[in-house]
Backbone as CSV, one residue per row, in Angstrom:
resi,resn,N_x,N_y,N_z,CA_x,CA_y,CA_z,C_x,C_y,C_z
1,MET,54.455,-15.402,-29.829,54.402,-14.051,-29.261,55.548,-12.815,-30.077
2,ALA,54.847,-13.672,-31.547,56.333,-12.919,-32.261,55.443,-12.380,-33.484
3,PHE,55.741,-11.488,-34.268,54.981,-11.135,-35.351,55.510,-11.241,-36.574
4,SER,54.622,-11.969,-37.141,55.502,-12.635,-38.092,54.598,-12.650,-39.672
5,GLY,55.291,-12.918,-40.755,54.152,-12.642,-42.080,53.365,-11.708,-42.009
6,ALA,51.987,-12.229,-42.299,50.859,-11.162,-41.978,49.653,-10.714,-40.817
7,PHE,51.095,-11.213,-40.057,50.870,-10.885,-38.364,52.127,-9.716,-38.246
8,ALA,52.801,-9.008,-38.647,53.497,-8.371,-38.585,52.292,-6.914,-38.978
9,PRO,52.622,-6.027,-37.808,51.749,-4.001,-38.316,51.920,-3.740,-39.523
10,LYS,50.741,-3.347,-39.762,50.944,-2.618,-41.251,51.536,-1.997,-41.711
11,HIS,52.014,-0.858,-40.369,52.537,0.143,-40.688,53.875,-0.365,-40.910
12,TYR,54.803,-1.482,-40.630,56.102,-2.163,-40.362,56.082,-3.236,-41.300
13,GLN,55.447,-3.054,-42.520,55.555,-4.228,-43.268,56.254,-3.630,-44.858
14,LYS,56.777,-4.518,-45.625,57.564,-4.137,-46.598,57.419,-2.708,-47.238
15,ASN,58.059,-2.473,-48.183,57.479,-0.911,-48.801,56.619,0.042,-48.276
16,THR,57.115,0.535,-46.855,56.196,1.341,-45.742,57.199,2.025,-45.603
17,LYS,57.328,3.416,-45.361,58.311,4.570,-45.186,57.841,4.702,-44.080
18,ILE,59.314,4.605,-43.074,59.070,5.039,-41.514,59.171,6.283,-41.703
19,VAL,59.090,7.181,-41.158,59.384,8.579,-40.748,59.439,9.014,-39.484
20,THR,60.873,9.110,-39.120,61.256,9.536,-37.493,61.660,11.189,-37.896
21,SER,61.762,11.268,-36.330,62.392,13.139,-35.920,63.890,12.915,-36.214
22,ILE,64.776,13.983,-36.594,65.620,13.901,-36.277,65.830,14.547,-35.052
23,ARG,65.224,15.329,-34.358,65.781,15.528,-32.860,64.564,15.035,-32.191
24,LYS,65.039,14.280,-31.147,64.561,13.172,-30.138,63.927,13.806,-29.244
25,ILE,63.091,13.061,-28.555,62.391,13.357,-27.421,62.874,13.113,-25.958
26,PRO,62.788,14.365,-25.328,63.566,13.895,-23.655,62.700,13.098,-23.121
27,LEU,63.214,11.675,-23.482,62.261,10.592,-22.955,62.806,9.422,-22.458
28,SER,62.583,8.479,-21.598,63.462,7.084,-21.222,62.162,6.410,-21.982
29,LEU,62.776,5.138,-22.073,61.926,4.159,-22.566,62.824,2.722,-21.409
30,ILE,61.055,2.171,-20.952,61.838,0.742,-20.874,61.440,-0.469,-21.019
31,VAL,62.200,-1.456,-21.502,61.508,-2.598,-21.952,62.147,-4.138,-21.834
32,PRO,61.348,-4.452,-21.120,61.441,-5.389,-20.327,61.513,-6.868,-21.439
33,CYS,62.631,-7.428,-21.287,62.620,-8.333,-22.027,62.999,-9.697,-21.782
34,LYS,62.834,-10.778,-22.752,63.329,-12.120,-22.449,63.212,-13.171,-24.329
35,ASN,64.130,-13.513,-24.717,63.499,-14.280,-25.664,62.901,-13.551,-27.049
36,GLU,62.932,-12.452,-27.484,62.369,-11.547,-27.849,62.226,-10.489,-29.249
37,GLU,63.371,-11.465,-29.734,64.060,-10.896,-30.854,62.500,-11.138,-32.178
38,ASN,61.152,-11.638,-31.966,60.769,-11.817,-33.000,59.653,-10.873,-32.623
39,ASN,60.025,-9.743,-31.394,58.469,-8.770,-31.575,59.456,-7.477,-31.845
40,LEU,60.589,-7.417,-31.051,61.927,-6.411,-30.353,61.932,-5.042,-31.352
41,ARG,62.668,-5.745,-32.468,62.565,-4.777,-33.724,61.225,-3.709,-34.162
42,TYR,59.665,-4.424,-33.725,58.863,-3.601,-34.307,58.585,-2.927,-33.405
43,CYS,58.884,-3.113,-32.052,58.585,-1.992,-31.053,59.510,-0.702,-30.980
44,LEU,60.613,-1.203,-31.249,61.626,0.090,-31.423,61.460,0.708,-32.745
45,GLU,60.909,0.079,-33.679,60.955,0.963,-34.514,59.871,1.711,-34.276
46,SER,58.623,1.649,-33.773,57.557,2.476,-33.219,57.939,3.458,-32.379
47,VAL,59.140,3.872,-32.232,59.346,4.800,-30.857,60.753,5.304,-31.433
48,LYS,61.503,4.941,-32.558,62.394,5.718,-32.710,62.943,7.315,-32.272
49,TRP,61.819,7.806,-31.940,61.773,9.475,-31.725,62.074,9.620,-30.035
50,ILE,62.426,8.272,-29.249,62.447,8.525,-27.883,64.032,8.952,-27.592
51,ASP,64.348,9.517,-26.824,65.985,9.485,-26.734,66.529,8.452,-26.026
52,GLU,66.008,8.052,-25.196,67.009,7.282,-24.147,66.082,5.919,-24.210
53,VAL,66.683,4.724,-24.310,66.046,3.293,-24.643,66.733,2.184,-23.604
54,PHE,66.028,1.941,-22.607,66.656,0.875,-21.366,66.050,-0.783,-21.898
55,ILE,66.681,-1.660,-22.428,66.436,-2.817,-22.567,66.779,-3.449,-20.956
56,VAL,65.595,-4.515,-20.474,65.725,-4.281,-19.397,65.973,-6.194,-19.726
57,ASP,66.616,-6.876,-19.776,66.570,-8.502,-20.235,67.114,-9.015,-18.917
58,SER,66.877,-10.522,-19.047,67.072,-11.573,-19.249,67.796,-12.723,-19.049
59,ASN,68.863,-12.053,-19.274,70.158,-13.167,-20.429,69.061,-13.674,-21.129
60,SER,68.735,-13.223,-22.531,68.720,-13.768,-23.639,69.360,-14.583,-24.395
61,GLU,68.722,-15.757,-24.774,69.833,-16.410,-25.688,69.189,-16.297,-26.912
62,ASP,68.489,-15.390,-27.509,68.298,-15.179,-28.869,69.190,-14.081,-29.500
63,GLY,68.394,-13.368,-30.208,69.203,-12.385,-30.809,68.713,-11.025,-30.501
64,THR,67.776,-11.109,-28.959,67.284,-9.748,-28.564,68.288,-8.741,-28.203
65,GLU,69.262,-8.717,-27.796,70.772,-8.108,-27.502,71.167,-7.035,-28.824
66,LYS,71.256,-8.320,-29.724,71.930,-7.566,-30.568,70.822,-6.989,-31.590
67,ILE,70.024,-7.248,-31.586,68.714,-5.754,-32.021,68.498,-4.710,-31.364
68,ALA,68.762,-4.756,-29.541,68.662,-3.970,-29.459,69.913,-2.913,-29.805
69,LEU,71.157,-3.256,-29.613,72.109,-2.656,-29.955,71.806,-2.134,-31.339
70,GLU,71.373,-2.986,-32.338,71.268,-1.889,-33.305,70.456,-0.514,-33.461
71,PHE,69.317,-0.675,-32.259,68.949,0.920,-32.097,69.568,1.391,-31.274
72,GLY,70.577,1.190,-30.945,71.371,2.398,-29.883,71.115,2.097,-28.489
73,ALA,69.981,1.119,-28.358,69.825,1.226,-26.949,70.588,0.272,-26.298
74,LYS,70.759,0.905,-24.326,71.445,0.403,-23.259,70.638,-1.117,-22.848
75,VAL,71.426,-1.887,-22.950,70.887,-3.285,-22.286,71.462,-3.696,-21.042
76,VAL,70.739,-4.027,-19.635,70.523,-3.869,-18.617,70.195,-5.241,-18.307
77,GLN,70.892,-6.203,-17.362,70.578,-7.467,-17.617,69.963,-7.685,-15.823
78,PHE,68.492,-8.066,-15.805,67.996,-8.409,-14.464,68.250,-9.561,-13.718
79,GLU,68.897,-9.864,-12.713,68.999,-11.036,-11.882,67.770,-11.284,-11.050
80,TYR,66.739,-12.338,-11.344,65.559,-12.342,-10.281,65.832,-13.462,-9.387
81,SER,65.628,-13.331,-8.142,65.869,-13.689,-6.976,64.523,-14.526,-6.657
82,GLY,63.572,-14.533,-6.868,61.933,-14.569,-6.596,61.821,-13.323,-5.807
83,GLY,59.915,-13.448,-5.675,59.591,-12.428,-4.811,59.634,-11.467,-5.043
84,TRP,60.360,-9.956,-4.506,59.892,-9.061,-4.753,61.008,-8.275,-4.736
85,PRO,62.098,-6.936,-5.292,61.254,-6.865,-7.000,61.300,-7.254,-7.971
86,LYS,60.279,-7.015,-8.811,60.275,-7.897,-10.438,60.818,-7.170,-11.056
87,LYS,61.029,-7.425,-12.574,61.661,-6.245,-13.162,61.255,-5.156,-13.391
88,LYS,60.531,-4.453,-13.348,60.259,-3.036,-14.438,59.791,-2.198,-13.164
89,ASN,59.573,-2.424,-11.756,59.986,-2.114,-10.294,61.401,-2.088,-10.332
90,TRP,62.331,-2.966,-10.205,63.882,-2.897,-10.919,64.401,-1.866,-11.331
91,ALA,63.681,-1.788,-12.437,64.220,-0.867,-13.372,63.959,0.737,-13.038
92,LEU,62.796,0.830,-12.150,62.334,1.734,-12.160,63.489,2.733,-10.539
93,GLU,63.452,1.548,-9.936,64.373,1.817,-8.655,66.084,1.827,-9.113
94,ASN,66.719,1.563,-10.157,67.809,1.252,-10.383,68.305,1.771,-11.342
95,LEU,67.719,2.363,-12.701,68.320,2.886,-13.634,68.781,3.991,-13.704
96,ALA,69.791,4.809,-14.592,69.988,5.824,-14.554,69.751,6.908,-15.376
97,PHE,67.991,7.009,-15.017,68.007,8.162,-16.231,68.421,9.391,-16.553
98,SER,68.064,9.558,-17.656,68.891,11.088,-18.238,67.529,12.082,-18.581
99,ASN,66.229,11.388,-18.194,65.169,12.359,-18.404,64.431,12.277,-17.338
100,ASP,63.268,13.253,-17.404,62.299,12.981,-15.905,61.131,12.189,-16.052
101,TRP,60.588,11.963,-17.367,59.462,11.133,-18.106,59.915,10.086,-18.396
102,VAL,59.431,8.597,-18.301,59.625,7.451,-18.841,58.444,6.880,-19.204
103,LEU,58.790,5.952,-20.341,57.597,5.365,-20.581,57.708,3.487,-20.707
104,ILE,57.101,2.663,-20.327,57.047,1.374,-20.110,56.508,0.919,-21.370
105,LEU,56.860,0.060,-22.102,56.274,-0.579,-23.447,56.831,-2.121,-23.330
106,ASP,56.004,-3.384,-23.243,56.093,-4.461,-23.521,56.918,-4.664,-25.091
107,ALA,57.960,-6.013,-25.241,58.251,-5.899,-26.601,57.291,-6.390,-27.491
108,ASP,56.127,-6.913,-27.188,54.907,-6.969,-28.372,54.056,-5.896,-28.415
109,GLU,54.451,-4.576,-28.148,54.013,-3.624,-28.248,53.859,-2.353,-28.929
110,CYS,53.171,-1.696,-29.677,53.745,-0.646,-30.644,53.119,0.521,-30.689
111,LEU,53.287,1.762,-30.754,52.720,2.642,-30.767,52.444,3.346,-32.090
112,PRO,51.514,4.127,-32.587,51.277,4.869,-33.816,51.997,6.004,-33.826
113,PRO,51.900,6.408,-35.161,52.921,7.048,-35.176,52.314,8.900,-34.718
114,GLU,50.911,8.956,-34.342,50.194,9.910,-33.736,50.863,10.653,-32.424
115,ALA,51.727,9.255,-31.282,51.705,9.263,-29.976,53.425,9.833,-30.388
116,GLU,54.275,10.120,-30.908,55.245,10.961,-30.449,54.647,12.556,-30.682
117,LYS,54.025,13.112,-31.378,53.635,14.809,-31.211,52.256,14.704,-29.846
118,GLU,51.815,13.760,-29.252,51.431,13.680,-28.158,52.475,14.068,-27.363
119,ILE,52.999,12.949,-27.228,53.588,12.608,-25.682,54.986,13.526,-25.970
120,ASN,55.354,14.690,-27.124,56.048,15.747,-27.472,55.550,16.439,-26.432
121,LYS,54.411,16.772,-26.836,53.843,17.814,-26.161,53.369,17.889,-24.642
122,ILE,53.634,16.271,-23.778,53.723,16.282,-22.517,55.245,16.768,-21.987
123,VAL,55.798,16.045,-22.130,57.179,16.048,-21.647,57.952,17.285,-21.749
124,CYS,57.798,18.052,-22.712,58.138,19.048,-23.046,57.760,20.121,-22.377
125,ASP,56.410,20.143,-21.592,55.956,21.013,-20.879,56.691,21.485,-19.547
126,PRO,56.954,22.546,-19.233,57.794,22.670,-18.221,56.319,22.497,-17.174
127,ASN,55.175,22.927,-17.202,53.815,22.897,-16.542,53.416,21.995,-17.125
128,PRO,52.972,20.317,-17.089,52.325,19.247,-17.626,51.036,19.652,-16.230
129,GLU,50.043,19.246,-16.908,48.421,19.393,-16.511,48.428,17.994,-15.626
130,HIS,49.698,16.997,-15.840,49.639,15.945,-15.039,50.930,14.942,-14.735
131,ASP,50.450,14.476,-14.040,52.616,13.772,-13.553,52.767,12.282,-14.378
132,GLY,51.278,12.044,-14.717,51.441,10.340,-15.682,49.721,10.271,-16.581
133,TYR,49.947,9.414,-17.807,49.181,9.662,-18.417,48.950,7.748,-18.652
134,TRP,47.635,7.231,-18.911,47.290,5.814,-18.766,46.945,6.314,-20.916
135,ILE,47.141,5.297,-21.180,46.916,4.657,-22.464,45.964,3.676,-23.071
136,ASN,45.420,3.399,-23.608,44.500,2.714,-24.184,45.172,1.689,-24.984
137,ARG,44.732,0.126,-25.069,45.326,-1.010,-25.527,44.558,-1.394,-26.221
138,ARG,45.121,-1.758,-27.456,44.355,-2.529,-28.385,44.874,-3.942,-28.492
139,TYR,44.392,-5.285,-28.181,44.985,-6.958,-28.376,44.756,-6.744,-29.815
140,PHE,45.467,-8.045,-30.230,45.544,-8.316,-31.726,45.851,-9.737,-31.196
141,PHE,45.112,-10.469,-32.395,44.690,-12.240,-31.645,44.491,-12.768,-33.023
142,LEU,45.745,-13.202,-33.226,45.522,-14.553,-34.621,45.517,-13.233,-36.043
143,GLY,46.506,-11.987,-35.454,46.181,-11.588,-36.667,45.814,-9.937,-36.782
144,LYS,44.432,-10.256,-35.908,43.410,-9.862,-36.196,43.256,-8.510,-34.728
145,ALA,42.837,-7.863,-35.598,42.604,-6.286,-34.043,41.496,-6.333,-33.717
146,LEU,41.259,-6.833,-32.339,39.989,-6.717,-31.521,39.381,-5.960,-31.174
147,LYS,38.292,-5.157,-31.780,37.708,-3.996,-31.913,36.861,-3.946,-30.330
148,HIS,36.372,-5.328,-30.040,34.944,-5.104,-28.697,35.931,-5.829,-27.533
149,ALA,36.359,-7.132,-27.907,36.843,-7.991,-26.474,37.944,-7.119,-26.027
150,TYR,38.099,-7.150,-24.526,39.221,-7.004,-24.303,39.382,-5.280,-24.163
151,PHE,38.687,-4.382,-24.993,38.853,-2.544,-25.295,37.568,-2.266,-25.101
152,PRO,37.594,-1.140,-24.008,38.877,-0.571,-24.194,39.721,-1.261,-22.862
153,ASN,41.177,-0.669,-22.996,41.992,-1.712,-21.675,43.227,-0.541,-21.371
154,TRP,43.085,-0.002,-20.550,43.922,1.256,-20.133,44.622,0.565,-19.288
155,ASN,45.895,1.322,-19.258,47.867,0.759,-18.490,48.055,2.539,-18.812
156,LEU,48.530,2.367,-17.402,49.666,3.736,-17.170,50.669,3.411,-17.316
157,ARG,51.703,4.054,-18.227,52.623,3.734,-18.768,53.456,4.777,-18.970
158,LEU,52.915,6.059,-19.091,53.676,7.267,-19.215,53.872,8.018,-17.677
159,PHE,54.658,8.416,-17.538,54.741,9.252,-16.224,56.205,9.240,-15.446
160,LYS,56.533,10.542,-14.855,57.108,11.315,-14.050,58.288,9.782,-13.223
161,HIS,59.234,9.421,-13.539,59.911,8.136,-13.017,60.279,8.333,-11.496
162,LYS,60.172,9.260,-10.542,60.719,9.393,-9.441,59.066,9.472,-8.797
163,LEU,57.781,9.357,-9.733,56.468,9.099,-8.780,55.690,8.512,-8.964
164,GLY,56.461,7.112,-10.194,55.795,6.039,-10.078,55.961,4.727,-9.778
165,ARG,55.567,3.600,-9.148,55.944,2.439,-9.000,54.803,1.322,-9.141
166,TYR,55.248,0.171,-9.633,54.277,-0.522,-9.620,53.839,-1.192,-8.119
167,GLU,52.440,-1.474,-8.671,51.849,-1.558,-6.786,52.601,-3.175,-6.048
168,LYS,52.246,-3.733,-5.009,52.899,-4.537,-4.848,51.543,-5.446,-3.899
169,ILE,50.815,-6.514,-4.600,49.818,-6.909,-3.957,49.490,-7.809,-3.206
170,THR,50.700,-9.013,-3.197,50.922,-9.129,-2.224,52.369,-9.890,-2.003
171,ASP,52.598,-10.272,-0.661,54.568,-10.649,-0.669,54.182,-11.856,-0.765
172,VAL,53.545,-13.075,-1.318,54.100,-14.383,-1.799,54.188,-14.371,-2.783
173,ASP,55.138,-14.994,-3.370,55.875,-15.549,-4.573,54.453,-16.293,-5.373
174,THR,54.170,-15.376,-6.815,53.374,-15.978,-7.446,53.642,-16.798,-8.025
175,HIS,55.036,-17.044,-8.807,55.242,-18.341,-9.512,54.672,-18.084,-11.032
176,SER,55.168,-16.897,-11.000,54.575,-16.359,-12.618,55.618,-15.353,-13.738
177,GLY,56.747,-16.022,-13.254,58.134,-15.041,-13.789,58.087,-14.121,-13.052
178,ASP,59.515,-13.501,-13.897,60.405,-12.195,-13.514,60.047,-10.872,-13.556
179,ASN,58.675,-10.964,-14.078,57.914,-9.680,-14.929,56.814,-9.507,-13.899
180,GLU,56.173,-7.727,-13.955,55.249,-7.884,-13.191,54.060,-8.418,-14.224
181,VAL,52.683,-8.639,-13.856,51.809,-9.651,-15.019,50.393,-8.292,-14.863
182,HIS,49.713,-8.329,-13.767,48.241,-7.865,-13.753,49.001,-6.798,-12.693
183,GLU,49.956,-6.129,-11.796,50.067,-5.016,-11.854,50.089,-3.744,-12.249
184,HIS,49.168,-2.770,-11.626,49.365,-1.039,-12.255,50.246,-0.746,-11.626
185,VAL,51.017,0.610,-12.453,51.626,1.393,-11.672,50.527,2.935,-10.934
186,VAL,51.603,3.093,-9.821,50.610,3.697,-9.133,51.609,5.021,-8.814
187,VAL,51.113,6.591,-9.682,51.747,7.501,-9.684,50.999,8.652,-8.341
188,GLN,52.245,8.932,-7.478,52.167,10.081,-6.829,51.773,11.619,-6.611
189,GLY,50.203,11.755,-7.827,50.322,12.739,-8.323,49.019,12.539,-8.952
190,SER,48.416,13.325,-10.098,47.223,13.236,-11.012,47.558,12.552,-12.071
191,THR,46.563,12.031,-12.563,47.065,11.298,-13.974,45.676,11.532,-15.090
192,GLY,46.096,11.599,-16.384,44.876,11.722,-17.354,44.945,10.895,-18.779
193,LYS,44.833,10.739,-19.231,44.762,9.886,-20.668,45.139,10.234,-21.743
194,LEU,46.323,9.502,-22.536,46.566,9.713,-23.886,45.210,9.420,-24.802
195,LYS,45.321,10.296,-26.034,44.381,10.019,-27.322,44.617,8.956,-27.802
196,SER,45.930,8.536,-28.178,46.784,8.031,-28.770,46.451,5.983,-28.236
197,ILE,46.061,5.232,-29.597,45.976,4.034,-28.555,47.039,2.494,-29.129
198,MET,47.692,1.519,-28.163,48.627,0.972,-28.326,48.057,0.074,-29.019
199,ASP,48.825,-0.611,-29.800,48.695,-2.448,-30.107,49.623,-2.612,-29.465
200,HIS,48.615,-4.158,-29.137,49.191,-5.157,-28.829,49.178,-6.452,-28.945
201,HIS,50.429,-6.859,-29.753,50.365,-7.881,-30.071,50.925,-9.259,-29.632
202,ALA,49.845,-9.393,-28.637,50.614,-10.587,-27.881,50.436,-12.169,-28.133
203,PHE,49.383,-12.083,-29.017,48.509,-13.467,-29.119,48.719,-13.781,-30.780
204,PRO,49.821,-14.141,-31.464,49.669,-14.729,-33.078,48.875,-15.622,-32.986
205,THR,48.960,-16.536,-32.019,49.025,-18.040,-31.793,48.024,-18.302,-31.122
206,ILE,47.173,-19.398,-31.067,46.621,-19.835,-29.916,47.527,-20.614,-28.732
207,GLU,48.857,-21.110,-29.445,49.553,-21.641,-28.401,50.316,-20.826,-27.510
208,SER,50.700,-19.699,-28.536,50.991,-18.236,-27.502,50.052,-17.943,-26.155
209,PHE,49.323,-17.480,-26.615,47.912,-17.398,-25.198,48.228,-18.536,-24.776
210,VAL,47.919,-20.070,-24.910,48.139,-20.977,-23.791,49.592,-20.814,-22.920
211,LYS,50.309,-20.428,-23.451,51.467,-20.445,-22.565,51.551,-19.481,-21.452
212,LYS,51.049,-18.310,-21.942,51.248,-17.110,-20.847,50.377,-17.186,-20.065
213,HIS,48.778,-17.973,-20.411,47.880,-17.518,-19.539,47.465,-18.892,-18.601
214,ASN,48.482,-19.473,-18.885,49.462,-20.729,-17.735,50.062,-20.394,-17.152
215,ARG,50.830,-19.163,-17.166,51.827,-18.503,-16.313,50.905,-17.420,-15.638
216,TYR,49.960,-16.655,-16.209,49.616,-16.168,-15.360,47.911,-16.090,-14.248
217,SER,47.700,-18.232,-14.815,46.703,-18.422,-13.908,47.612,-18.444,-12.833
218,ASN,48.919,-18.831,-12.248,49.907,-18.924,-11.342,49.787,-17.572,-10.516
219,TRP,49.693,-16.843,-10.946,49.451,-15.027,-10.175,48.174,-15.561,-9.742
220,GLU,47.216,-15.468,-10.706,45.647,-15.103,-10.126,45.461,-16.393,-8.986
221,ALA,45.559,-17.407,-8.846,45.216,-18.478,-8.327,46.226,-18.244,-6.687
222,ILE,47.514,-18.020,-6.879,48.265,-17.144,-5.470,47.223,-16.371,-4.953
223,VAL,47.149,-15.361,-5.708,46.645,-13.767,-4.932,44.829,-14.404,-4.339
224,GLU,44.480,-15.579,-5.077,42.749,-15.336,-4.773,42.919,-16.640,-3.350
225,SER,44.312,-17.130,-3.034,44.221,-18.183,-2.003,45.195,-17.551,-1.089
226,SER,45.677,-16.342,-1.029,46.282,-15.724,-0.044,45.700,-13.802,0.623
227,THR,45.477,-13.638,-0.373,45.086,-12.248,0.086,44.350,-11.530,-1.242
228,GLU,43.263,-10.514,-0.799,42.993,-9.743,-1.708,43.633,-8.316,-1.959
229,ASP,43.411,-8.649,-3.503,43.890,-7.326,-3.867,43.516,-5.976,-3.950
230,ASN,44.034,-4.896,-3.683,43.098,-3.852,-3.293,43.711,-2.820,-4.367
231,GLU,42.115,-2.103,-4.890,42.597,-1.277,-5.164,41.984,0.179,-5.451
232,ASP,42.304,1.015,-4.287,42.326,2.212,-3.861,43.173,3.032,-4.078
233,SER,44.310,2.262,-4.334,45.486,3.006,-5.284,45.354,3.753,-6.711
234,LEU,44.741,3.015,-7.243,44.596,3.082,-8.633,43.876,4.319,-9.219
235,GLN,44.367,4.604,-9.788,44.112,6.462,-10.091,43.104,6.247,-11.500
236,HIS,42.632,5.388,-12.427,41.497,5.057,-13.148,40.169,4.470,-13.271
237,SER,38.956,5.150,-12.890,37.744,4.610,-12.607,37.742,3.290,-12.967
238,GLN,37.490,2.882,-14.426,37.269,1.700,-14.816,38.323,0.854,-14.530
239,VAL,39.718,0.842,-14.419,40.625,0.017,-14.141,40.421,-0.465,-12.479
240,LYS,40.097,0.426,-11.485,39.357,0.330,-10.120,38.031,-0.740,-10.074
241,GLY,36.945,-0.665,-11.195,36.064,-1.142,-11.582,35.979,-2.329,-11.541
242,LYS,36.846,-2.943,-13.113,37.555,-4.127,-12.838,37.895,-4.774,-11.763
243,ARG,38.909,-4.112,-11.209,39.360,-4.852,-9.831,38.345,-5.449,-9.360
244,ARG,37.029,-4.552,-8.708,36.044,-5.016,-7.750,35.065,-5.557,-8.617
245,LEU,35.122,-5.851,-9.379,34.207,-6.965,-10.485,35.094,-8.264,-10.079
246,ARG,35.881,-8.345,-10.527,37.514,-9.286,-10.471,37.052,-10.013,-8.900
247,ARG,37.212,-9.386,-7.457,36.908,-9.396,-6.532,35.709,-10.665,-6.347
248,LEU,34.656,-9.673,-6.178,33.646,-9.792,-6.522,33.340,-11.571,-7.562
249,PHE,33.633,-11.509,-8.320,33.182,-12.954,-9.724,34.001,-13.854,-8.932
250,ARG,35.181,-13.639,-8.048,35.952,-14.976,-7.638,35.429,-15.718,-6.384
251,LYS,33.859,-14.842,-6.577,32.835,-15.608,-5.276,32.267,-16.343,-5.860
252,LEU,31.870,-16.269,-7.293,30.402,-16.498,-7.779,30.635,-18.489,-8.361
253,PRO,29.874,-18.845,-8.813,29.910,-20.185,-9.686,29.758,-20.131,-10.693
254,PHE,30.455,-21.184,-11.378,30.189,-21.316,-12.517,31.314,-20.382,-13.398
255,ARG,32.368,-20.050,-12.938,33.154,-19.123,-13.439,33.753,-18.802,-14.714
256,PRO,33.831,-20.121,-15.505,34.287,-20.345,-17.005,33.372,-20.167,-17.710
257,THR,32.136,-20.407,-17.203,30.676,-19.965,-18.311,30.732,-18.773,-18.388
258,LEU,30.771,-18.024,-17.263,30.763,-16.527,-16.513,31.516,-15.681,-17.484
259,ARG,32.969,-16.182,-17.524,33.994,-15.486,-18.082,33.866,-15.316,-19.697
260,PHE,32.793,-16.325,-20.526,33.469,-16.190,-21.599,32.165,-15.706,-22.175
261,LEU,30.905,-15.766,-21.022,29.518,-14.534,-21.746,30.181,-13.468,-21.661
262,TYR,31.135,-12.852,-20.644,31.125,-11.463,-20.495,32.450,-11.218,-21.314
263,VAL,33.156,-12.183,-21.888,33.950,-11.528,-23.036,33.582,-11.742,-23.972
264,TYR,32.290,-12.528,-24.568,31.974,-12.552,-25.717,30.743,-12.268,-26.395
265,LEU,29.605,-11.611,-24.909,28.638,-11.211,-25.301,28.653,-9.874,-24.492
266,TRP,29.012,-9.290,-23.296,29.282,-8.404,-22.173,30.155,-7.156,-23.226
267,GLN,31.264,-7.784,-23.716,32.318,-7.116,-24.144,32.019,-6.713,-25.637
268,GLY,31.665,-7.739,-26.217,30.784,-7.330,-27.684,31.891,-8.148,-28.360
269,GLY,32.632,-9.232,-27.601,33.261,-10.205,-28.440,32.782,-11.248,-29.727
270,ILE,31.149,-11.037,-29.230,31.043,-11.308,-30.954,31.014,-10.995,-32.319
271,PHE,31.023,-9.646,-32.080,31.403,-8.773,-33.242,32.613,-9.066,-33.911
272,ASP,33.642,-9.421,-33.360,35.007,-9.789,-33.660,34.894,-11.030,-34.189
273,GLY,34.023,-11.342,-34.421,34.236,-13.107,-35.750,34.631,-13.670,-35.104
274,TRP,35.526,-15.041,-35.721,35.568,-16.319,-35.145,36.618,-15.904,-34.343
275,GLU,37.821,-15.267,-34.226,38.543,-14.675,-34.096,38.159,-14.178,-32.389
276,GLY,37.025,-13.497,-32.161,36.525,-13.298,-30.827,35.692,-14.066,-30.443
277,TYR,35.393,-15.106,-31.056,34.898,-16.318,-30.087,35.986,-17.235,-29.881
278,VAL,36.830,-17.243,-30.255,38.037,-18.480,-29.968,38.147,-17.677,-28.289
279,PHE,38.945,-16.461,-28.773,39.373,-15.443,-27.717,38.723,-15.356,-26.324
280,ALA,37.451,-15.412,-26.137,36.198,-15.339,-25.065,36.724,-16.886,-24.659
281,ARG,36.745,-17.826,-25.679,36.826,-19.827,-25.137,37.956,-20.159,-24.273
282,LEU,38.986,-19.495,-24.875,40.290,-19.244,-24.092,40.438,-18.729,-22.854
283,HIS,39.448,-17.519,-22.670,39.266,-16.701,-21.350,38.752,-17.681,-20.194
284,ALA,37.768,-18.375,-20.817,36.940,-19.254,-19.754,37.934,-20.623,-19.470
285,GLN,38.499,-21.050,-20.539,39.938,-21.569,-20.331,40.745,-21.050,-18.832
286,TYR,41.078,-20.096,-19.526,42.316,-19.138,-18.240,41.499,-19.458,-16.984
287,GLU,40.225,-19.031,-16.863,39.453,-18.857,-15.590,39.239,-19.979,-15.025
288,PHE,39.090,-21.274,-15.694,38.894,-22.533,-15.156,40.788,-23.071,-14.580
289,LEU,41.661,-22.749,-15.448,42.976,-22.787,-14.415,43.330,-22.146,-13.204
290,SER,42.646,-20.868,-13.585,42.488,-19.900,-12.027,42.465,-20.597,-10.897
291,GLU,41.143,-21.132,-11.381,39.841,-21.531,-9.721,40.666,-22.914,-9.507
292,ALA,40.523,-23.599,-10.763,41.745,-24.751,-9.917,42.815,-25.009,-9.366
293,LYS,43.822,-23.912,-10.072,44.648,-24.042,-8.845,44.841,-23.700,-7.572
294,ALA,44.027,-22.399,-7.122,43.629,-21.462,-6.546,43.386,-22.907,-5.093
295,SER,42.501,-23.934,-5.748,41.831,-24.662,-4.929,42.488,-25.777,-4.316
296,ALA,43.396,-26.150,-5.541,44.555,-26.920,-4.939,45.418,-26.703,-3.918
297,ILE,45.966,-25.146,-4.141,46.791,-24.566,-2.781,45.717,-24.574,-1.289
298,LEU,44.701,-24.197,-1.989,43.624,-24.344,-0.603,43.431,-25.874,0.084
299,ARG,43.458,-26.504,-0.992,43.142,-27.927,-0.287,44.625,-28.501,0.339
300,SER,45.880,-28.205,-0.529,46.892,-28.421,0.328,46.983,-28.223,1.614
301,ARG,46.907,-27.229,1.663,46.366,-26.585,3.445,45.902,-27.034,4.455
302,LYS,44.913,-27.955,4.086,44.546,-28.430,4.831,44.333,-29.455,5.685
């Protein structure tokens, strides 16, 4: 979960000149955090041109708050009591935003330099074409950018905060933590796509992948054993397609093997080298955990 050594983004390593604007863009940023001192600095460096930054923390025990304050961010503590709402939706409902537009990033995500000009044009337009924008996300695994596995990966992260909320897929407590996992933002209005590609440094080590996906599999298992998620409100055809595929996939046999083949062959992880192979094998393990946990839940109800 950390940028360390060679895993740090190239444009944030030593001797790299960071170019920032004097005039900041009228945009509010939400970064949900908990113990993210190894990631947060790189995230905030990539968006120093944003006018207002909220760090929505969960009582971090490391240097997260100190780093946030160094960048002039506002630190807000989120006290989770289970169920709904989770951190991002709570922030959208309760923060006092100074701007109409909001951008949501995780602490292990960074925007490229060209995103500044593209986003500035949108939020400063008195009559923008859309009310929300999807951004493509590129995964980094073991320090390598994956050009095929899990790419493209669209997420709706830039939108007018009064019009967007994360979908509520189930009323059941998923035991997956205080932050939204696979839920997407639904905007009451039209949406478009950004040209910029966001870097996602979620898995610098195999251990970080296993830790996160053990938690994600709790979400998958609860949703699978309780209700089917609904993709009708989503506004990106590719994301809708993945939701439908996932719903069908849950009914098939040999799911871990099929998940490996999907990531490694269908998505082209084979062209990402050794990292692509390991990434696909770990997703097969994740599929097995999700399936086994869901079966355990269903058996316990008999």
